[in-house]
All heavy atoms as a GROMACS GRO file, in nm:
protein
  611
    1MET      N    1   0.012  -1.197   1.201
    1MET     CA    2  -0.090  -1.102   1.159
    1MET      C    3  -0.172  -1.167   1.049
    1MET      O    4  -0.120  -1.211   0.948
    1MET     CB    5  -0.020  -0.975   1.107
    1MET     CG    6  -0.114  -0.875   1.046
    1MET     SD    7  -0.032  -0.722   0.997
    1MET     CE    8  -0.020  -0.642   1.153
    2ASN      N    9  -0.302  -1.176   1.073
    2ASN     CA   10  -0.388  -1.237   0.973
    2ASN      C   11  -0.457  -1.128   0.890
    2ASN      O   12  -0.451  -1.010   0.924
    2ASN     CB   13  -0.489  -1.331   1.040
    2ASN     CG   14  -0.587  -1.258   1.130
    2ASN    OD1   15  -0.640  -1.155   1.094
    2ASN    ND2   16  -0.612  -1.314   1.247
    3PRO      N   17  -0.522  -1.168   0.780
    3PRO     CA   18  -0.584  -1.068   0.692
    3PRO      C   19  -0.686  -0.979   0.764
    3PRO      O   20  -0.697  -0.860   0.733
    3PRO     CB   21  -0.651  -1.152   0.583
    3PRO     CG   22  -0.572  -1.277   0.580
    3PRO     CD   23  -0.529  -1.301   0.722
    4ILE      N   24  -0.758  -1.035   0.859
    4ILE     CA   25  -0.856  -0.956   0.933
    4ILE      C   26  -0.786  -0.844   1.010
    4ILE      O   27  -0.832  -0.729   1.011
    4ILE     CB   28  -0.937  -1.044   1.031
    4ILE    CG1   29  -1.010  -1.156   0.956
    4ILE    CG2   30  -1.034  -0.960   1.113
    4ILE    CD1   31  -1.114  -1.112   0.858
    5GLN      N   32  -0.675  -0.875   1.072
    5GLN     CA   33  -0.600  -0.774   1.147
    5GLN      C   34  -0.549  -0.665   1.052
    5GLN      O   35  -0.549  -0.547   1.088
    5GLN     CB   36  -0.481  -0.837   1.220
    5GLN     CG   37  -0.523  -0.924   1.337
    5GLN     CD   38  -0.405  -1.003   1.392
    5GLN    OE1   39  -0.330  -1.065   1.317
    5GLN    NE2   40  -0.390  -1.001   1.524
    6ILE      N   41  -0.505  -0.703   0.934
    6ILE     CA   42  -0.457  -0.605   0.836
    6ILE      C   43  -0.570  -0.510   0.796
    6ILE      O   44  -0.554  -0.389   0.797
    6ILE     CB   45  -0.398  -0.675   0.711
    6ILE    CG1   46  -0.271  -0.751   0.750
    6ILE    CG2   47  -0.370  -0.574   0.600
    6ILE    CD1   48  -0.218  -0.843   0.643
    7ILE      N   49  -0.688  -0.567   0.766
    7ILE     CA   50  -0.803  -0.486   0.727
    7ILE      C   51  -0.843  -0.392   0.841
    7ILE      O   52  -0.870  -0.274   0.819
    7ILE     CB   53  -0.923  -0.574   0.685
    7ILE    CG1   54  -0.888  -0.659   0.562
    7ILE    CG2   55  -1.046  -0.489   0.661
    7ILE    CD1   56  -0.862  -0.582   0.436
    8GLN      N   57  -0.846  -0.446   0.964
    8GLN     CA   58  -0.883  -0.363   1.078
    8GLN      C   59  -0.785  -0.249   1.098
    8GLN      O   60  -0.824  -0.136   1.127
    8GLN     CB   61  -0.892  -0.448   1.205
    8GLN     CG   62  -1.011  -0.539   1.207
    8GLN     CD   63  -1.010  -0.638   1.323
    8GLN    OE1   64  -0.905  -0.665   1.383
    8GLN    NE2   65  -1.126  -0.691   1.355
    9MET      N   66  -0.657  -0.276   1.080
    9MET     CA   67  -0.556  -0.173   1.096
    9MET      C   68  -0.573  -0.065   0.988
    9MET      O   69  -0.569   0.054   1.018
    9MET     CB   70  -0.415  -0.231   1.089
    9MET     CG   71  -0.307  -0.126   1.111
    9MET     SD   72  -0.143  -0.196   1.112
    9MET     CE   73  -0.136  -0.254   1.281
   10LEU      N   74  -0.598  -0.107   0.864
   10LEU     CA   75  -0.618  -0.011   0.757
   10LEU      C   76  -0.745   0.070   0.778
   10LEU      O   77  -0.748   0.191   0.756
   10LEU     CB   78  -0.623  -0.082   0.621
   10LEU     CG   79  -0.492  -0.147   0.575
   10LEU    CD1   80  -0.516  -0.228   0.450
   10LEU    CD2   81  -0.385  -0.042   0.552
   11LYS      N   82  -0.850   0.002   0.824
   11LYS     CA   83  -0.980   0.068   0.846
   11LYS      C   84  -0.970   0.172   0.957
   11LYS      O   85  -1.035   0.276   0.950
   11LYS     CB   86  -1.084  -0.039   0.881
   11LYS     CG   87  -1.226   0.007   0.875
   11LYS     CD   88  -1.319  -0.110   0.895
   11LYS     CE   89  -1.464  -0.067   0.891
   11LYS     NZ   90  -1.555  -0.178   0.911
   12SER      N   91  -0.890   0.145   1.058
   12SER     CA   92  -0.878   0.237   1.170
   12SER      C   93  -0.773   0.345   1.146
   12SER      O   94  -0.740   0.421   1.237
   12SER     CB   95  -0.845   0.160   1.298
   12SER     OG   96  -0.716   0.104   1.288
   13GLY      N   97  -0.721   0.351   1.025
   13GLY     CA   98  -0.621   0.453   0.993
   13GLY      C   99  -0.485   0.418   1.049
   13GLY      O  100  -0.406   0.506   1.081
   14GLY      N  101  -0.456   0.289   1.059
   14GLY     CA  102  -0.328   0.243   1.114
   14GLY      C  103  -0.208   0.288   1.032
   14GLY      O  104  -0.219   0.325   0.916
   15ASN      N  105  -0.095   0.284   1.094
   15ASN     CA  106   0.030   0.326   1.033
   15ASN      C  107   0.083   0.214   0.944
   15ASN      O  108   0.114   0.105   0.993
   15ASN     CB  109   0.129   0.358   1.146
   15ASN     CG  110   0.262   0.404   1.096
   15ASN    OD1  111   0.299   0.382   0.982
   15ASN    ND2  112   0.336   0.467   1.184
   16PRO      N  113   0.096   0.239   0.812
   16PRO     CA  114   0.146   0.134   0.722
   16PRO      C  115   0.286   0.084   0.761
   16PRO      O  116   0.315  -0.035   0.748
   16PRO     CB  117   0.149   0.201   0.584
   16PRO     CG  118   0.056   0.315   0.595
   16PRO     CD  119   0.059   0.358   0.739
   17GLN      N  120   0.371   0.175   0.810
   17GLN     CA  121   0.505   0.134   0.851
   17GLN      C  122   0.498   0.034   0.966
   17GLN      O  123   0.571  -0.064   0.969
   17GLN     CB  124   0.585   0.258   0.895
   17GLN     CG  125   0.604   0.360   0.785
   17GLN     CD  126   0.733   0.340   0.711
   17GLN    OE1  127   0.825   0.281   0.763
   17GLN    NE2  128   0.740   0.391   0.590
   18GLN      N  129   0.409   0.060   1.061
   18GLN     CA  130   0.391  -0.031   1.175
   18GLN      C  131   0.339  -0.166   1.127
   18GLN      O  132   0.383  -0.271   1.174
   18GLN     CB  133   0.296   0.031   1.276
   18GLN     CG  134   0.274  -0.054   1.399
   18GLN     CD  135   0.171   0.008   1.493
   18GLN    OE1  136   0.096   0.098   1.456
   18GLN    NE2  137   0.166  -0.042   1.615
   19MET      N  138   0.246  -0.164   1.032
   19MET     CA  139   0.190  -0.288   0.979
   19MET      C  140   0.299  -0.370   0.911
   19MET      O  141   0.309  -0.491   0.931
   19MET     CB  142   0.078  -0.257   0.880
   19MET     CG  143   0.007  -0.380   0.829
   19MET     SD  144  -0.133  -0.342   0.724
   19MET     CE  145  -0.052  -0.275   0.580
   20ILE      N  146   0.384  -0.306   0.832
   20ILE     CA  147   0.494  -0.376   0.764
   20ILE      C  148   0.589  -0.435   0.867
   20ILE      O  149   0.634  -0.549   0.854
   20ILE     CB  150   0.569  -0.282   0.667
   20ILE    CG1  151   0.477  -0.238   0.553
   20ILE    CG2  152   0.696  -0.346   0.614
   20ILE    CD1  153   0.430  -0.350   0.464
   21GLN      N  154   0.619  -0.359   0.972
   21GLN     CA  155   0.708  -0.409   1.078
   21GLN      C  156   0.650  -0.533   1.144
   21GLN      O  157   0.720  -0.631   1.168
   21GLN     CB  158   0.734  -0.299   1.183
   21GLN     CG  159   0.838  -0.337   1.284
   21GLN     CD  160   0.975  -0.362   1.222
   21GLN    OE1  161   1.019  -0.288   1.135
   21GLN    NE2  162   1.041  -0.467   1.264
   22GLN      N  163   0.520  -0.532   1.171
   22GLN     CA  164   0.455  -0.648   1.232
   22GLN      C  165   0.459  -0.768   1.136
   22GLN      O  166   0.480  -0.880   1.179
   22GLN     CB  167   0.311  -0.615   1.270
   22GLN     CG  168   0.300  -0.523   1.389
   22GLN     CD  169   0.157  -0.484   1.421
   22GLN    OE1  170   0.066  -0.506   1.342
   22GLN    NE2  171   0.138  -0.423   1.536
   23MET      N  172   0.441  -0.741   1.008
   23MET     CA  173   0.446  -0.849   0.910
   23MET      C  174   0.587  -0.909   0.904
   23MET      O  175   0.604  -1.029   0.891
   23MET     CB  176   0.402  -0.798   0.774
   23MET     CG  177   0.255  -0.763   0.768
   23MET     SD  178   0.207  -0.682   0.616
   23MET     CE  179   0.192  -0.822   0.508
   24MET      N  180   0.689  -0.822   0.914
   24MET     CA  181   0.827  -0.870   0.909
   24MET      C  182   0.862  -0.954   1.031
   24MET      O  183   0.949  -1.041   1.024
   24MET     CB  184   0.923  -0.751   0.897
   24MET     CG  185   0.916  -0.684   0.762
   24MET     SD  186   1.020  -0.539   0.750
   24MET     CE  187   1.181  -0.610   0.776
   25ASN      N  188   0.793  -0.931   1.141
   25ASN     CA  189   0.816  -1.009   1.262
   25ASN      C  190   0.738  -1.140   1.262
   25ASN      O  191   0.753  -1.220   1.353
   25ASN     CB  192   0.779  -0.927   1.386
   25ASN     CG  193   0.875  -0.812   1.408
   25ASN    OD1  194   0.990  -0.817   1.367
   25ASN    ND2  195   0.828  -0.706   1.470
   26ASN      N  196   0.656  -1.162   1.161
   26ASN     CA  197   0.576  -1.284   1.150
   26ASN      C  198   0.654  -1.384   1.064
   26ASN      O  199   0.668  -1.366   0.944
   26ASN     CB  200   0.441  -1.251   1.088
   26ASN     CG  201   0.349  -1.370   1.081
   26ASN    OD1  202   0.391  -1.481   1.047
   26ASN    ND2  203   0.223  -1.348   1.110
   27SER      N  204   0.704  -1.490   1.127
   27SER     CA  205   0.788  -1.585   1.055
   27SER      C  206   0.713  -1.655   0.942
   27SER      O  207   0.773  -1.688   0.839
   27SER     CB  208   0.847  -1.689   1.151
   27SER     OG  209   0.743  -1.764   1.211
   28GLN      N  210   0.583  -1.676   0.959
   28GLN     CA  211   0.505  -1.742   0.854
   28GLN      C  212   0.501  -1.655   0.727
   28GLN      O  213   0.516  -1.705   0.617
   28GLN     CB  214   0.364  -1.769   0.904
   28GLN     CG  215   0.283  -1.858   0.813
   28GLN     CD  216   0.149  -1.893   0.872
   28GLN    OE1  217   0.102  -1.830   0.967
   28GLN    NE2  218   0.086  -1.995   0.819
   29ILE      N  219   0.483  -1.527   0.744
   29ILE     CA  220   0.482  -1.436   0.628
   29ILE      C  221   0.620  -1.431   0.565
   29ILE      O  222   0.635  -1.438   0.443
   29ILE     CB  223   0.436  -1.295   0.670
   29ILE    CG1  224   0.287  -1.297   0.704
   29ILE    CG2  225   0.463  -1.194   0.559
   29ILE    CD1  226   0.233  -1.168   0.761
   30MET      N  227   0.724  -1.419   0.648
   30MET     CA  228   0.859  -1.404   0.595
   30MET      C  229   0.913  -1.531   0.530
   30MET      O  230   1.012  -1.527   0.459
   30MET     CB  231   0.954  -1.354   0.704
   30MET     CG  232   0.921  -1.211   0.750
   30MET     SD  233   0.901  -1.090   0.617
   30MET     CE  234   1.068  -1.075   0.560
   31GLN      N  235   0.846  -1.644   0.549
   31GLN     CA  236   0.886  -1.767   0.481
   31GLN      C  237   0.823  -1.777   0.342
   31GLN      O  238   0.859  -1.862   0.263
   31GLN     CB  239   0.846  -1.889   0.564
   31GLN     CG  240   0.932  -1.906   0.687
   31GLN     CD  241   0.887  -2.022   0.775
   31GLN    OE1  242   0.796  -2.095   0.741
   31GLN    NE2  243   0.952  -2.037   0.889
   32ASN      N  244   0.729  -1.687   0.312
   32ASN     CA  245   0.664  -1.684   0.182
   32ASN      C  246   0.746  -1.592   0.091
   32ASN      O  247   0.752  -1.471   0.114
   32ASN     CB  248   0.521  -1.630   0.198
   32ASN     CG  249   0.447  -1.624   0.066
   32ASN    OD1  250   0.501  -1.582  -0.035
   32ASN    ND2  251   0.322  -1.661   0.068
   33PRO      N  252   0.810  -1.648  -0.012
   33PRO     CA  253   0.896  -1.566  -0.098
   33PRO      C  254   0.825  -1.448  -0.164
   33PRO      O  255   0.882  -1.340  -0.177
   33PRO     CB  256   0.946  -1.664  -0.204
   33PRO     CG  257   0.922  -1.799  -0.148
   33PRO     CD  258   0.808  -1.787  -0.052
   34MET      N  259   0.700  -1.467  -0.203
   34MET     CA  260   0.627  -1.360  -0.269
   34MET      C  261   0.598  -1.247  -0.169
   34MET      O  262   0.613  -1.128  -0.202
   34MET     CB  263   0.497  -1.411  -0.330
   34MET     CG  264   0.435  -1.312  -0.425
   34MET     SD  265   0.290  -1.374  -0.511
   34MET     CE  266   0.356  -1.515  -0.596
   35ALA      N  267   0.557  -1.282  -0.048
   35ALA     CA  268   0.530  -1.180   0.055
   35ALA      C  269   0.659  -1.108   0.092
   35ALA      O  270   0.660  -0.985   0.105
   35ALA     CB  271   0.469  -1.246   0.178
   36LYS      N  272   0.766  -1.182   0.103
   36LYS     CA  273   0.895  -1.122   0.137
   36LYS      C  274   0.939  -1.024   0.026
   36LYS      O  275   0.985  -0.913   0.055
   36LYS     CB  276   0.999  -1.232   0.156
   36LYS     CG  277   1.127  -1.186   0.219
   36LYS     CD  278   1.217  -1.304   0.251
   36LYS     CE  279   1.342  -1.260   0.318
   36LYS     NZ  280   1.428  -1.372   0.356
   37ASN      N  281   0.919  -1.063  -0.098
   37ASN     CA  282   0.952  -0.977  -0.211
   37ASN      C  283   0.868  -0.850  -0.208
   37ASN      O  284   0.919  -0.740  -0.231
   37ASN     CB  285   0.932  -1.053  -0.342
   37ASN     CG  286   0.980  -0.976  -0.463
   37ASN    OD1  287   1.069  -0.893  -0.455
   37ASN    ND2  288   0.922  -1.006  -0.577
   38ALA      N  289   0.738  -0.864  -0.179
   38ALA     CA  290   0.649  -0.748  -0.174
   38ALA      C  291   0.692  -0.652  -0.063
   38ALA      O  292   0.694  -0.530  -0.083
   38ALA     CB  293   0.504  -0.793  -0.152
   39ILE      N  294   0.727  -0.705   0.053
   39ILE     CA  295   0.772  -0.621   0.164
   39ILE      C  296   0.900  -0.549   0.126
   39ILE      O  297   0.915  -0.429   0.153
   39ILE     CB  298   0.788  -0.704   0.293
   39ILE    CG1  299   0.650  -0.745   0.345
   39ILE    CG2  300   0.863  -0.625   0.400
   39ILE    CD1  301   0.652  -0.846   0.458
   40ASN      N  302   0.992  -0.619   0.063
   40ASN     CA  303   1.117  -0.556   0.020
   40ASN      C  304   1.092  -0.444  -0.080
   40ASN      O  305   1.154  -0.338  -0.073
   40ASN     CB  306   1.214  -0.660  -0.038
   40ASN     CG  307   1.275  -0.749   0.066
   40ASN    OD1  308   1.287  -0.709   0.182
   40ASN    ND2  309   1.312  -0.869   0.028
   41MET      N  310   1.000  -0.467  -0.175
   41MET     CA  311   0.967  -0.362  -0.272
   41MET      C  312   0.907  -0.241  -0.201
   41MET      O  313   0.940  -0.127  -0.233
   41MET     CB  314   0.871  -0.415  -0.379
   41MET     CG  315   0.940  -0.499  -0.484
   41MET     SD  316   0.833  -0.534  -0.626
   41MET     CE  317   0.732  -0.666  -0.562
   42TYR      N  318   0.819  -0.265  -0.103
   42TYR     CA  319   0.758  -0.155  -0.029
   42TYR      C  320   0.865  -0.074   0.044
   42TYR      O  321   0.864   0.049   0.040
   42TYR     CB  322   0.654  -0.208   0.070
   42TYR     CG  323   0.598  -0.100   0.158
   42TYR    CD1  324   0.498  -0.015   0.112
   42TYR    CD2  325   0.647  -0.080   0.287
   42TYR    CE1  326   0.448   0.086   0.192
   42TYR    CE2  327   0.598   0.022   0.367
   42TYR     CZ  328   0.498   0.104   0.319
   42TYR     OH  329   0.451   0.204   0.399
   43GLN      N  330   0.957  -0.145   0.109
   43GLN     CA  331   1.061  -0.076   0.185
   43GLN      C  332   1.151   0.008   0.094
   43GLN      O  333   1.201   0.113   0.136
   43GLN     CB  334   1.147  -0.177   0.262
   43GLN     CG  335   1.075  -0.238   0.379
   43GLN     CD  336   1.159  -0.342   0.450
   43GLN    OE1  337   1.224  -0.424   0.387
   43GLN    NE2  338   1.155  -0.339   0.582
   44LYS      N  339   1.172  -0.037  -0.028
   44LYS     CA  340   1.256   0.036  -0.123
   44LYS      C  341   1.178   0.145  -0.197
   44LYS      O  342   1.236   0.220  -0.275
   44LYS     CB  343   1.315  -0.060  -0.226
   44LYS     CG  344   1.415  -0.157  -0.166
   44LYS     CD  345   1.462  -0.256  -0.269
   44LYS     CE  346   1.557  -0.357  -0.206
   44LYS     NZ  347   1.597  -0.461  -0.301
   45GLY      N  348   1.047   0.149  -0.174
   45GLY     CA  349   0.965   0.250  -0.241
   45GLY      C  350   0.932   0.214  -0.384
   45GLY      O  351   0.897   0.301  -0.464
   46ASP      N  352   0.941   0.086  -0.419
   46ASP     CA  353   0.916   0.041  -0.555
   46ASP      C  354   0.766   0.016  -0.575
   46ASP      O  355   0.719  -0.097  -0.583
   46ASP     CB  356   0.996  -0.088  -0.583
   46ASP     CG  357   0.982  -0.135  -0.727
   46ASP    OD1  358   0.916  -0.066  -0.808
   46ASP    OD2  359   1.039  -0.242  -0.758
   47MET      N  360   0.690   0.127  -0.583
   47MET     CA  361   0.545   0.116  -0.598
   47MET      C  362   0.507   0.059  -0.734
   47MET      O  363   0.407  -0.011  -0.746
   47MET     CB  364   0.478   0.251  -0.575
   47MET     CG  365   0.497   0.307  -0.435
   47MET     SD  366   0.436   0.195  -0.307
   47MET     CE  367   0.579   0.179  -0.204
   48ASP      N  368   0.587   0.088  -0.836
   48ASP     CA  369   0.559   0.031  -0.969
   48ASP      C  370   0.572  -0.121  -0.965
   48ASP      O  371   0.492  -0.193  -1.025
   48ASP     CB  372   0.652   0.089  -1.075
   48ASP     CG  373   0.620   0.235  -1.107
   48ASP    OD1  374   0.504   0.277  -1.086
   48ASP    OD2  375   0.712   0.306  -1.151
   49GLY      N  376   0.674  -0.170  -0.894
   49GLY     CA  377   0.693  -0.315  -0.881
   49GLY      C  378   0.577  -0.380  -0.807
   49GLY      O  379   0.529  -0.486  -0.846
   50LEU      N  380   0.531  -0.314  -0.700
   50LEU     CA  381   0.416  -0.366  -0.625
   50LEU      C  382   0.290  -0.366  -0.710
   50LEU      O  383   0.212  -0.462  -0.709
   50LEU     CB  384   0.393  -0.284  -0.498
   50LEU     CG  385   0.492  -0.308  -0.386
   50LEU    CD1  386   0.474  -0.202  -0.277
   50LEU    CD2  387   0.474  -0.447  -0.328
   51ARG      N  388   0.271  -0.260  -0.786
   51ARG     CA  389   0.154  -0.250  -0.874
   51ARG      C  390   0.157  -0.362  -0.978
   51ARG      O  391   0.056  -0.427  -1.004
   51ARG     CB  392   0.154  -0.112  -0.941
   51ARG     CG  393   0.020  -0.062  -0.980
   51ARG     CD  394   0.021   0.085  -1.024
   51ARG     NE  395   0.033   0.175  -0.910
   51ARG     CZ  396   0.138   0.251  -0.884
   51ARG    NH1  397   0.242   0.252  -0.962
   51ARG    NH2  398   0.140   0.330  -0.778
   52THR      N  399   0.275  -0.384  -1.035
   52THR     CA  400   0.290  -0.490  -1.136
   52THR      C  401   0.262  -0.626  -1.075
   52THR      O  402   0.192  -0.709  -1.134
   52THR     CB  403   0.432  -0.486  -1.197
   52THR    OG1  404   0.449  -0.359  -1.262
   52THR    CG2  405   0.452  -0.598  -1.297
   53MET      N  406   0.316  -0.649  -0.954
   53MET     CA  407   0.293  -0.777  -0.887
   53MET      C  408   0.143  -0.798  -0.861
   53MET      O  409   0.089  -0.906  -0.888
   53MET     CB  410   0.369  -0.783  -0.754
   53MET     CG  411   0.342  -0.911  -0.675
   53MET     SD  412   0.418  -0.910  -0.512
   53MET     CE  413   0.580  -0.974  -0.552
   54ALA      N  414   0.076  -0.695  -0.811
   54ALA     CA  415  -0.068  -0.706  -0.782
   54ALA      C  416  -0.147  -0.732  -0.910
   54ALA      O  417  -0.236  -0.818  -0.912
   54ALA     CB  418  -0.116  -0.578  -0.715
   55ASN      N  419  -0.114  -0.660  -1.017
   55ASN     CA  420  -0.183  -0.682  -1.144
   55ASN      C  421  -0.161  -0.823  -1.197
   55ASN      O  422  -0.254  -0.887  -1.248
   55ASN     CB  423  -0.141  -0.578  -1.248
   55ASN     CG  424  -0.202  -0.442  -1.221
   55ASN    OD1  425  -0.315  -0.432  -1.178
   55ASN    ND2  426  -0.125  -0.338  -1.244
   56ASN      N  427  -0.038  -0.873  -1.188
   56ASN     CA  428  -0.007  -1.007  -1.236
   56ASN      C  429  -0.080  -1.114  -1.154
   56ASN      O  430  -0.133  -1.211  -1.210
   56ASN     CB  431   0.143  -1.032  -1.233
   56ASN     CG  432   0.217  -0.956  -1.341
   56ASN    OD1  433   0.158  -0.910  -1.438
   56ASN    ND2  434   0.347  -0.939  -1.322
   57LEU      N  435  -0.083  -1.096  -1.022
   57LEU     CA  436  -0.154  -1.193  -0.937
   57LEU      C  437  -0.303  -1.194  -0.969
   57LEU      O  438  -0.365  -1.300  -0.978
   57LEU     CB  439  -0.133  -1.162  -0.789
   57LEU     CG  440   0.004  -1.193  -0.733
   57LEU    CD1  441   0.021  -1.131  -0.594
   57LEU    CD2  442   0.025  -1.343  -0.726
   58ALA      N  443  -0.360  -1.076  -0.986
   58ALA     CA  444  -0.502  -1.068  -1.019
   58ALA      C  445  -0.530  -1.132  -1.155
   58ALA      O  446  -0.625  -1.210  -1.170
   58ALA     CB  447  -0.549  -0.923  -1.019
   59LYS      N  448  -0.443  -1.103  -1.251
   59LYS     CA  449  -0.461  -1.159  -1.386
   59LYS      C  450  -0.454  -1.312  -1.384
   59LYS      O  451  -0.534  -1.380  -1.449
   59LYS     CB  452  -0.354  -1.102  -1.480
   59LYS     CG  453  -0.372  -1.141  -1.624
   59LYS     CD  454  -0.267  -1.073  -1.711
   59LYS     CE  455  -0.283  -1.112  -1.856
   59LYS     NZ  456  -0.181  -1.048  -1.940
   60GLU      N  457  -0.361  -1.367  -1.305
   60GLU     CA  458  -0.349  -1.513  -1.292
   60GLU      C  459  -0.477  -1.574  -1.238
   60GLU      O  460  -0.509  -1.689  -1.268
   60GLU     CB  461  -0.234  -1.550  -1.198
   60GLU     CG  462  -0.097  -1.537  -1.257
   60GLU     CD  463   0.012  -1.571  -1.157
   60GLU    OE1  464  -0.017  -1.630  -1.051
   60GLU    OE2  465   0.128  -1.536  -1.185
   61ARG      N  466  -0.549  -1.498  -1.158
   61ARG     CA  467  -0.672  -1.547  -1.095
   61ARG      C  468  -0.797  -1.507  -1.171
   61ARG      O  469  -0.909  -1.525  -1.125
   61ARG     CB  470  -0.678  -1.501  -0.950
   61ARG     CG  471  -0.575  -1.575  -0.865
   61ARG     CD  472  -0.551  -1.510  -0.732
   61ARG     NE  473  -0.462  -1.588  -0.646
   61ARG     CZ  474  -0.330  -1.594  -0.658
   61ARG    NH1  475  -0.269  -1.530  -0.754
   61ARG    NH2  476  -0.259  -1.667  -0.575
   62GLY      N  477  -0.778  -1.445  -1.288
   62GLY     CA  478  -0.890  -1.409  -1.374
   62GLY      C  479  -0.971  -1.291  -1.324
   62GLY      O  480  -1.093  -1.287  -1.345
   63THR      N  481  -0.907  -1.196  -1.259
   63THR     CA  482  -0.976  -1.079  -1.206
   63THR      C  483  -0.888  -0.956  -1.223
   63THR      O  484  -0.787  -0.963  -1.293
   63THR     CB  485  -1.015  -1.103  -1.058
   63THR    OG1  486  -1.100  -0.996  -1.015
   63THR    CG2  487  -0.894  -1.114  -0.968
   64THR      N  488  -0.927  -0.847  -1.162
   64THR     CA  489  -0.847  -0.726  -1.166
   64THR      C  490  -0.823  -0.678  -1.023
   64THR      O  491  -0.895  -0.718  -0.931
   64THR     CB  492  -0.916  -0.612  -1.243
   64THR    OG1  493  -1.033  -0.570  -1.170
   64THR    CG2  494  -0.954  -0.653  -1.383
   65VAL      N  495  -0.725  -0.593  -1.005
   65VAL     CA  496  -0.696  -0.536  -0.873
   65VAL      C  497  -0.817  -0.458  -0.822
   65VAL      O  498  -0.854  -0.469  -0.705
   65VAL     CB  499  -0.570  -0.446  -0.879
   65VAL    CG1  500  -0.551  -0.371  -0.749
   65VAL    CG2  501  -0.447  -0.530  -0.910
   66ASP      N  502  -0.881  -0.383  -0.910
   66ASP     CA  503  -0.998  -0.305  -0.868
   66ASP      C  504  -1.112  -0.395  -0.822
   66ASP      O  505  -1.181  -0.364  -0.724
   66ASP     CB  506  -1.046  -0.214  -0.982
   66ASP     CG  507  -0.950  -0.099  -1.009
   66ASP    OD1  508  -0.877  -0.059  -0.915
   66ASP    OD2  509  -0.946  -0.050  -1.123
   67ASP      N  510  -1.134  -0.507  -0.891
   67ASP     CA  511  -1.239  -0.601  -0.850
   67ASP      C  512  -1.208  -0.662  -0.714
   67ASP      O  513  -1.297  -0.676  -0.630
   67ASP     CB  514  -1.256  -0.713  -0.954
   67ASP     CG  515  -1.320  -0.664  -1.083
   67ASP    OD1  516  -1.381  -0.554  -1.083
   67ASP    OD2  517  -1.309  -0.736  -1.184
   68VAL      N  518  -1.084  -0.698  -0.691
   68VAL     CA  519  -1.043  -0.756  -0.562
   68VAL      C  520  -1.062  -0.653  -0.452
   68VAL      O  521  -1.117  -0.682  -0.345
   68VAL     CB  522  -0.897  -0.806  -0.567
   68VAL    CG1  523  -0.849  -0.847  -0.429
   68VAL    CG2  524  -0.883  -0.921  -0.666
   69LYS      N  525  -1.018  -0.530  -0.477
   69LYS     CA  526  -1.031  -0.424  -0.378
   69LYS      C  527  -1.179  -0.400  -0.344
   69LYS      O  528  -1.215  -0.392  -0.226
   69LYS     CB  529  -0.969  -0.294  -0.432
   69LYS     CG  530  -0.983  -0.176  -0.339
   69LYS     CD  531  -0.923  -0.052  -0.401
   69LYS     CE  532  -0.953   0.070  -0.317
   69LYS     NZ  533  -0.906   0.193  -0.381
   70SER      N  534  -1.264  -0.392  -0.444
   70SER     CA  535  -1.408  -0.370  -0.422
   70SER      C  536  -1.469  -0.484  -0.341
   70SER      O  537  -1.548  -0.461  -0.250
   70SER     CB  538  -1.482  -0.356  -0.554
   70SER     OG  539  -1.444  -0.239  -0.620
   71SER      N  540  -1.431  -0.606  -0.374
   71SER     CA  541  -1.482  -0.723  -0.304
   71SER      C  542  -1.444  -0.721  -0.156
   71SER      O  543  -1.526  -0.745  -0.068
   71SER     CB  544  -1.431  -0.851  -0.371
   71SER     OG  545  -1.470  -0.964  -0.300
   72ILE      N  546  -1.318  -0.690  -0.128
   72ILE     CA  547  -1.271  -0.686   0.010
   72ILE      C  548  -1.343  -0.575   0.086
   72ILE      O  549  -1.388  -0.595   0.200
   72ILE     CB  550  -1.119  -0.666   0.015
   72ILE    CG1  551  -1.049  -0.793  -0.035
   72ILE    CG2  552  -1.072  -0.633   0.157
   72ILE    CD1  553  -0.899  -0.777  -0.058
   73MET      N  554  -1.355  -0.459   0.025
   73MET     CA  555  -1.422  -0.347   0.091
   73MET      C  556  -1.567  -0.378   0.122
   73MET      O  557  -1.617  -0.345   0.228
   73MET     CB  558  -1.407  -0.221   0.007
   73MET     CG  559  -1.264  -0.170   0.004
   73MET     SD  560  -1.239  -0.026  -0.098
   73MET     CE  561  -1.309   0.099   0.006
   74GLN      N  562  -1.635  -0.445   0.030
   74GLN     CA  563  -1.775  -0.483   0.053
   74GLN      C  564  -1.787  -0.583   0.166
   74GLN      O  565  -1.877  -0.574   0.249
   74GLN     CB  566  -1.836  -0.541  -0.075
   74GLN     CG  567  -1.866  -0.436  -0.180
   74GLN     CD  568  -1.917  -0.497  -0.309
   74GLN    OE1  569  -1.908  -0.617  -0.332
   74GLN    NE2  570  -1.971  -0.412  -0.395
   75GLN      N  571  -1.694  -0.680   0.173
   75GLN     CA  572  -1.699  -0.781   0.277
   75GLN      C  573  -1.685  -0.720   0.416
   75GLN      O  574  -1.738  -0.773   0.513
   75GLN     CB  575  -1.589  -0.885   0.256
   75GLN     CG  576  -1.614  -0.977   0.140
   75GLN     CD  577  -1.500  -1.075   0.119
   75GLN    OE1  578  -1.408  -1.083   0.198
   75GLN    NE2  579  -1.506  -1.149   0.010
   76PHE      N  580  -1.613  -0.609   0.426
   76PHE     CA  581  -1.590  -0.546   0.555
   76PHE      C  582  -1.672  -0.419   0.573
   76PHE      O  583  -1.644  -0.338   0.662
   76PHE     CB  584  -1.440  -0.520   0.575
   76PHE     CG  585  -1.363  -0.646   0.593
   76PHE    CD1  586  -1.301  -0.706   0.484
   76PHE    CD2  587  -1.354  -0.708   0.716
   76PHE    CE1  588  -1.231  -0.826   0.499
   76PHE    CE2  589  -1.285  -0.826   0.732
   76PHE     CZ  590  -1.222  -0.884   0.624
   77GLY      N  591  -1.774  -0.401   0.488
   77GLY     CA  592  -1.863  -0.287   0.501
   77GLY      C  593  -1.795  -0.153   0.485
   77GLY      O  594  -1.834  -0.054   0.549
   78MET      N  595  -1.695  -0.149   0.400
   78MET     CA  596  -1.618  -0.025   0.382
   78MET      C  597  -1.662   0.051   0.257
   78MET      O  598  -1.605   0.153   0.224
   78MET     CB  599  -1.469  -0.056   0.375
   78MET     CG  600  -1.414  -0.115   0.503
   78MET     SD  601  -1.245  -0.174   0.490
   78MET     CE  602  -1.156  -0.021   0.474
   79LYS      N  603  -1.762   0.002   0.188
   79LYS     CA  604  -1.804   0.070   0.065
   79LYS      C  605  -1.953   0.062   0.050
   79LYS      O  606  -2.019  -0.026   0.084
   79LYS     CB  607  -1.736   0.007  -0.056
   79LYS     CG  608  -1.755   0.086  -0.181
   79LYS     CD  609  -1.665   0.031  -0.288
   79LYS     CE  610  -1.673   0.119  -0.411
   79LYS     NZ  611  -1.595   0.068  -0.518
   0.00000   0.00000   0.00000
């Protein structure tokens, strides 16, 4: 599953559980420790952990989660 497929699934009102299942079946994603950790947090309902991870990743890249979200939405004509 590539990022375009994820965006399309979200845009079409796709089922997040189904998207996570597809990601778990993708060996390339599951070999990435950070992605695997994020999926595990999602499955456990650890939204605070996911939020912290997203904020930390954005901060490392000199941006914010809101800026990243806005940028992605603009690229796909969602805003």
